[in-house]
C-alpha positions in Angstrom: -19.3 0.4 16.0 -15.7 1.3 15.2 -14.8 -2.0 16.9 -15.8 -4.0 13.8 -14.7 -1.3 11.2 -18.1 0.0 10.6 -17.3 3.5 11.8 -14.1 3.9 9.7 -13.8 6.6 7.2 -13.8 5.7 3.5 -10.1 6.6 3.2 -9.2 4.2 6.0 -11.3 1.3 4.5 -9.8 1.6 1.1 -6.1 1.2 2.2 -4.5 -1.9 1.0 -2.1 -3.9 3.1 1.4 -3.4 1.7 3.2 -6.5 3.0 2.7 -10.3 2.9 2.4 -10.7 6.7 -0.7 -8.5 6.7 0.8 -6.6 9.5 0.6 -3.2 7.8 4.3 -2.9 7.1 5.1 -0.3 4.5 7.2 -0.8 1.4 9.9 1.8 0.5 11.8 3.1 -2.4 14.5 5.8 -2.2 14.4 8.9 -4.3 18.1 9.5 -4.4 21.4 8.0 -3.3 25.1 9.0 -3.3 26.7 8.8 -6.7 29.8 7.1 -5.3 30.7 5.9 -1.8 34.1 4.4 -2.7 36.8 4.6 -5.3 35.7 1.4 -7.1 32.5 3.0 -8.5 31.3 1.7 -11.9 28.9 4.2 -13.5 28.3 5.6 -10.0 27.5 2.2 -8.4 30.2 0.7 -6.2 28.3 -1.9 -4.2 24.9 -3.5 -4.3 23.7 -5.7 -1.4 20.5 -7.8 -1.0 19.5 -8.1 2.7 17.4 -11.1 3.6 16.8 -13.9 5.9 17.3 -16.7 3.4 13.7 -17.0 2.3 12.3 -17.6 -1.2 11.6 -13.9 -1.7 15.1 -12.8 -0.7 16.6 -15.3 -3.1 14.2 -14.1 -5.9 15.4 -10.5 -5.3 19.0 -11.6 -5.5 18.4 -13.4 -8.8 16.4 -10.4 -10.2 19.3 -8.1 -9.1 21.8 -10.2 -11.0 19.6 -10.2 -14.1 19.1 -6.5 -14.0 22.8 -5.8 -13.6 23.6 -8.1 -16.6 20.9 -6.4 -18.7 22.4 -3.0 -17.9 25.9 -4.2 -18.8 27.4 -3.8 -15.3 29.9 -6.2 -14.0 29.0 -5.8 -10.3 28.3 -8.9 -8.3 25.6 -8.2 -5.6 26.4 -9.3 -2.1 23.8 -11.4 -0.2 23.7 -10.4 3.5 21.9 -12.7 5.9 23.6 -11.7 9.2 20.8 -10.0 11.3 23.3 -7.7 13.1 24.4 -6.3 9.8 20.8 -6.0 8.5 19.7 -4.2 11.6 22.6 -1.7 11.2 20.9 -0.5 8.0 17.7 0.0 9.9 15.7 -2.4 7.8 12.6 -3.8 9.4 11.0 -5.6 6.5 12.9 -7.9 4.1 14.0 -8.4 1.4 15.8 -5.1 1.1 18.1 -3.7 -1.6 21.1 -1.5 -0.7 23.0 0.6 -3.3 26.1 2.5 -2.3 25.4 1.8 1.4 21.9 3.3 1.2 18.7 1.3 1.5 16.8 2.0 -1.8 14.0 -0.6 -1.5 12.6 -2.8 1.3 9.7 -5.0 1.8 9.1 -6.1 -1.8 10.6 -8.3 -4.5 11.5 -6.1 -7.4 11.4 -7.6 -10.9 14.5 -7.1 -13.0 12.7 -4.5 -15.2 11.5 -2.6 -12.1 15.1 -2.7 -10.7 16.5 -1.3 -13.9 13.9 1.5 -13.8 14.8 2.2 -10.2 18.5 2.4 -10.9 17.9 4.7 -13.9 15.7 6.9 -11.7 18.5 7.1 -9.1 20.8 8.3 -11.8 22.7 5.1 -12.9 
């Protein structure tokens, strides 16, 4: 009866699908990141990149990133990367993704501006 999901354990039945494609992709948030990866660091952040394919969710993450950086008083302009070769170099398999100081800190979900501020504060910025 496992064929139709009747034989699954309760823990397996209760799991929610994490991505919009219903493929079981997992979302991700980093716990730490390098304080500075280059000399132009501003409060420990030197570069922020949004990785995406050009979809609505990727543009939403870019706009939320700009809003969060303005709210935090940082003058950093996030870079929007759509080149798939560059995206694959980061090891990102689900988009949109957020890269801070050349480390992937979030992928597979659209962070709101407030959530992004919390994440950056949690990472030490």
